C-alpha atoms as one frame of an Amber mdcrd trajectory, in Angstrom:
protein
 141.642  22.667   1.813 138.795  23.949   0.252 137.392  22.477  -2.952 135.324
  24.830  -5.187 133.406  24.104  -8.298 133.258  27.459 -10.032 130.228  28.101
 -12.114 130.517  30.691 -14.909 134.287  29.499 -15.852 133.110  27.353 -18.819
 134.443  29.595 -21.516 137.694  29.963 -19.696 137.946  26.147 -19.226 137.272
  25.566 -23.068 140.156  27.827 -23.766 142.318  25.860 -21.368 141.298  22.652
 -22.962 141.862  23.731 -26.677 145.055  25.163 -25.599 146.315  21.975 -23.918
 145.472  19.969 -27.149 147.094  22.372 -29.503 150.027  23.693 -27.442 150.948
  21.583 -24.357 154.194  23.398 -23.246 152.511  26.924 -24.067 149.201  25.819
 -22.037 151.622  25.025 -18.986 153.266  28.373 -19.045 149.828  30.177 -19.817
 148.396  28.369 -16.555 151.285  29.392 -14.487 150.629  33.008 -15.667 147.024
  32.852 -14.905 147.994  31.339 -11.384 150.365  34.324 -10.782 147.675  36.795
 -11.674 145.130  35.114  -9.531 147.464  34.837  -6.685 148.376  38.560  -6.918
 144.591  39.521  -6.922 144.131  37.174  -3.750 147.038  38.832  -1.857 145.726
  42.151  -2.608 142.072  41.309  -1.457 143.091  39.377   1.620 142.533  40.827
   4.990 145.840  41.486   7.068 146.217  41.244  10.466 149.726  39.703  11.056
 150.593  38.866   7.306 150.296  35.162   7.764 147.594  34.221   5.437 148.631
  36.867   2.931 152.259  35.456   2.699 150.838  31.911   2.679 148.950  32.099
  -0.854 150.504  30.119  -3.224 150.172  28.361  -6.525 150.593  25.019  -8.111
 150.518  23.722 -11.846 150.257  20.020 -12.900 150.047  18.673 -16.084 149.139
  15.295 -17.337 148.931  14.231 -21.065 145.524  15.634 -21.622 145.080  18.268
 -18.841 146.788  21.317 -17.037 145.653  22.274 -13.767 146.230  25.291 -11.567
 145.531  25.551  -7.987 145.846  28.600  -5.974 145.173  28.487  -2.162 146.695
  28.501   1.234 147.324  25.896   3.832 146.643  28.262   6.967 144.015  26.528
   9.073 141.764  29.587   9.306 141.748  30.585   5.583 138.398  28.886   5.228
 136.703  30.743   8.102 138.234  34.099   6.582 136.747  33.008   2.993 133.631
  31.592   4.028 132.691  33.324   7.393 131.544  31.777  10.507 128.317  32.004
  12.689 130.383  34.778  14.599 132.146  36.435  11.788 131.250  37.685   8.259
 132.781  36.144   5.335 135.921  38.242   3.799 136.341  36.170   0.658 139.544
  36.795  -1.294 140.154  33.556  -3.324 136.841  33.314  -5.141 136.879  37.087
  -5.929 140.418  37.069  -7.432 139.419  34.164  -9.685 136.423  35.949 -11.078
 138.232  39.161 -11.092 141.073  37.324 -13.064 138.627  35.780 -15.935 139.176
  38.132 -18.420 142.930  38.138 -18.106 143.029  34.308 -18.165 140.880  34.123
 -21.170 143.229  36.400 -22.948 146.372  34.484 -21.855 145.041  31.294 -23.228
 143.494  32.995 -26.374 147.119  34.121 -26.926 148.180  30.534 -26.890 145.596
  29.436 -29.199 146.367  32.272 -31.528 149.859  30.816 -31.864 151.633  33.460
 -29.644 154.485  31.867 -27.631 154.468  32.910 -24.174
């Protein structure tokens, strides 16, 4: 499992927090839509040899009273080497670019929740 601290997502994180406080059920739906968006982008970007890595990319949403969290990733053991590279292989990132490439869409999804649009 790779844990990343993504910089530059503060504005999106603020929208998620505000949505969670105002509309917890809608915030969970918005997180699921956001995860699906990132998952689809990651599946489009991932290099494919056998298709195992691509088919293993999934998401999970968890929610507490104060927080909703989305996790997109894979349990394939070689995924970190593809994403980050090795001394013998160049990186072929697919998860981080999928997240950054989805930033505007995620922000819009949560803005809709904050504007009272029920998803």
